[in-house]
N, C-alpha and C positions, 0 to 999 in steps of 0.2 A: 750483563748476562742475559737470556731466553728463555724461562718460567714457560712449561705445556704442561698442560692434564695432561693424562692418565686415564686412558678406558677399557673396562672391561668386555668379551663379548655379549652383554648385557647394554650397552650404552650408558652403563653409568662410573662417575668417576669414581675413581681409587687411587688414585695416588699424584702425583708433581713427577716432575723432569726437567731440570736444565740442562740448558744443551751447550756445550762450553765453546765457550765463545774466540778459540781460534779457527774452529770452521763456523759456527755459525755468528760470525760479526757483523750481519744487515748489507755487506760490503758487495759490489756489482762489479763486476767486469765483465761489461754484451759485447767485445772486442775478441777472449776467448770464445765467448758460449757461442757467439756470431760462429770466429774458427769450427772448433769440435759441432756444430748441427751442418757447417758446411761439408768439412770431414765424414761426415757419418753421410750424410743424402748421395757423395760421391761415390764413398765406398758401395751403393745400396745397388748403385746401376750394375746392370750388367753389362751394359758395352755390346748388344747383340747386333744393332745394329748396320746390316750389308745394303750393297749396289754392286753392281755388276761392270767394270770397265768391259771397254770392246776388244778385248782377248778373250773374254772369258764368259758373252754370250753366246745363243746357240746358234750358228749357219754364218753367213759374210764370208764363207769362201772363198766367193767363186766373184766375179771383176762385174760390178755389174751394168761397164757399154765399154768400148776402148778406149783407149788417150786420147783419142788421136781422131777429129775431122770428123764429130756429130757434134759442137758447135757448144755444148753441154760442159759443164765447170767439172774436171779430172776427180773422180772417183775410185777411191781401190776396193773396198765392201761399200756390205748395207747396212754393216752392225756402224757403222760411223756415229758418232756424239751429234752430229749434225740431221741422224737420221732419225727420224719413227723404228723404235724397236732396238734404235740403236744402244750402245753402253750408257754409261751415266760420268760426266766427268769432272773428280774432286767431289765422291760420296761420300757416304762415310761409309767406314769397315770396323767388323768388331774388334773392340782395344778393353785397355784395364782403367778405370778412372778413378782405383779407386788410391793414395798416397797416407802418405806416414805420417804422426802428426805427436810432437812433442806432449810424454808426458804434463811435465806441467802446465800447458797449457788445456789439456783432457780435466784432470784437475780442479786448476781454474775455472773452466766454466763449469763442472761439475758444482763448486761450491753455490758459484752464483745465479748455482736455477733454484740449489735450495733455500740460500736466502731470499728468493723473489717469490715463491712457495711460502714461503714465511710470512714475507711481507708481505702479497694478498690474504693469511691467512689459511690457509692451503689446507697447513698441513697437521694431521692428526696419527694419536699419538695411540700405541692399542700395547697392554700387555704382551697378552699373544691370544691368537687365532687358534682357538679350538671348539672343536663338534667334533658332533658324539658318534657319529657315521661319517663313507666319506658321499653324503651326499645335494647336491647344489642347492635341491631348497631351503637349512640349514646353511647354507655359507650365505643367499642371500637375506635372510634371515640375519643376521651377525652384522650386514651390511647394513640391514632394512632402520635397526636398535643407534649405527652409528650415526642413521641422517644420511647415508651415502646413496637411498635406493630409497622409493619409493613407486606403488605402485597409480598409484597417477595418475604418474607425470610420465607423459610419454618419448619422450628423447631425456636418458639421465647422463648426466656428468662423466667423463673418461676419471675411472681412476687410478693409477698407480699402486702398488701395494705391493711394498719390499717387508720383506721376510730375513732372517739370519741362516734360515736353513726350513727347508720344502719337503714335507713329507710327502709321497705318496699319495695318501690317503687324502691331501686336505690339499694335491695340485689334482685331484681328481674331480674331487669337489666344484676348484675354481671355473675348469677348461673352461668350463660349456657361457659365464659370465662375457658376454656382449661390453660390457661396456670398461673389465676389469683387466689389466693391465697386469701378471703376476714377476716378479723378478726377482734377485738374490742381489742383498746391499752390495754384495763383491761385485755385482757381474754388474748395477745402470752407471747411467752415463746421462752425460746432460739433456740429452731432445727425448731422450723417458719420460728422464719429467718436463720436459718442457712440452707435448706432446698428450700429457691430461691437467687436465683441471685440479685434480684432487690427489692430493699426498698421501694414501695411508700407512706406516711406518711403526712395526716391532720394536721396543725400548731395546733387544739387542741389535735391530738394524740398526739404529741408533749407533752402539757405538761403533758396529762395521763402518760407521756411514766417520766419525772421528778418524777411525783409526785409519783409512784408507787419505785422511783431508787434514786435518793435522799438521 
C-alpha cells in the first residue's frame, strides 16, 4: 500500500494518506493505455478535409474538341483529373473519425496512467486549494509553495490539477495559468494525465478516483 504526504497551501506537510491498493497497486496495462489515447485523439479530429471531384469543380461543361479527326486523345471535359485545374481522384472528404471504446479499457488506462505518475514520484496531494480572493497571483503563490512554479525557470512543467469540485472563484483564479490544466476527478481521463508531467490532486479527488476505479 502506497502512502503519500498531504500538503497545505503553504507547502507544509500536515498529514499522510494511504492509497487504496485496489487502484494504486503499481500495475500497468500499456495496451489499454495505448488504446485509450488513440481513441481520445481520434475523437478530437474534426474530419473537415475535403477535395472536389470532377463533377464538383466549376467549369468543364464544354467539350474541348471534337471526338474524332484531330489526332489527339478523346476528352470530354477540361475538369478531368488528368488535367490541370481538374478534379481529384480518391481525395479526402468530410468524415467522422470518432469511435467508442469499452468502459473497462478506459478505466484500465486511467488506472495505468495514475500508477505511472505514482511510480515517477510526480503525484502531489493537496489538502484543499483555498485562496482568499479569486486572483491569479494568489493561485500562483500556492503553486510556488508546492514547488510547482519558479520564476527563475523559463519553461514550467505542465501540471494537471484534479479536484472534487471547482468553485467559480477558484476557476477564475486558475484559468490564466498557462502551464496548469484544471479538471474534476470524476471527468479526467488517461490522455489528460499522461499529457502533463505533474499531478496535483486534492484528498477529496483521491476518493473520487478510488470510487471510480476500484
